[in-house]
N, C-alpha and C positions, 0 to 999 in steps of 0.2 A: 198195699197195706195188709190186705187179707192174707196174702202169701206169707208175709212176715209173721203175722199172728199165728197162722197155721204152723209154720216151721218152728217158732220159738215157743209157742204157748202164751196165754194171756199174761201170767205172772212174769215170766222171763222177758216178754216184750216190754212191759211197763218198767221192769227193773233196768233194762238196757237203756230205755229213754231217760230215766233218771240218772243213770251213770253218765250218759252223754251230756246231759244238762249240767251235771256237777263238773265234769271235765271242761266243758266250755266256760263255765264260770271261773275256773282256775286259770284260764288263759288270759291274754291281754285283753283290755276292755274294748279294743277295736273289733273284737270277734263276738261281742255280746248280742249282736243282731241275730245270731244263730238261735237264741232262745225262742224266737218266734216260730222257728221250724219245729222245735221240740213241743211247743204249745199245740201246733197244728197236729203233729203226729198223735199226741195224747188225746186231743179233742176228737180226731177222726176215728181213732180205735175205739174210744168210748161209745161214739155213735154207732159204730158197727155192732158192738156188743149190745147196746141198748135196743137196737132194732132187730136183734137176733138174726143178723145176716149170716149166711152160710159161709163158713171159712174152714170148717173141720168135718171129719167123719161124724162127730157127735151131732152137728147141726144139719146133717144131710137128711132129707126126707125118706130115704130108703137105708136099709142096713144089710148086714151079711145074710140074714135069713131070707130077705128078698132076692139076693143074688143066687142063693142056693136053690130057691124055687125056680130061678130061670135056668138052672143047670150048670152054674159055676161051681167050681170045687177047689179046695186047697188055696194055693197062692193066687190063683185067678180072682178070688174074692177080693183080696186086698188091692190087686191091680185095677179091677173095675171100679171099686169104691174110690181109690185115689183119682182115677180118671174122671169120675163123676164130680168129685169135689172141684178138681181143676176146671172142669167145664162150667160149673156154676160160678166159680170165682172169675173166670174170664168172660162171663155173660154169654157163653155159647149155649147154655141150657138154663132153664128156670129150675129152682129148687122146688120142684112139684113132683109128686110120686109118679104119676103116669108118664110125664115127660122123661123122667130119669130112667124108668123102667124100659121105656122105648129106646132110649139112647143106649142103654146097657145091652139090649138085644141086638142092636145094630153093631155094637163094638165087640160082641162075643167072639166072632171068628178071627178078628185081628188080634185079640189078646191071646187066643189059642195058638195062633201062628208065631207069637213072640215078637211081633214087630211093633 
């Protein structure tokens, strides 16, 4: 869910759910059970937003300036920030400043090698 919110953005995510809901309502009545899925998607996304869970660069506890301070430059900054968001989404790291800075340091060489 967080990955979809990240990829689409909040507004587009909810617009897409509403579009899918309307499309489903236009189909045969035997498929109306899918409305529960759309309810679940909407409810879960709203909970993620309400709890300020990390799913985007904006909600990450570190930023580009922190990465510059660690010695990253240019495109490396975006790569490491994307990596950190994914690590938080996948629950491989906590969205906590010290933990993310430590993870960024350990990933620095891998990113520089382009792997």
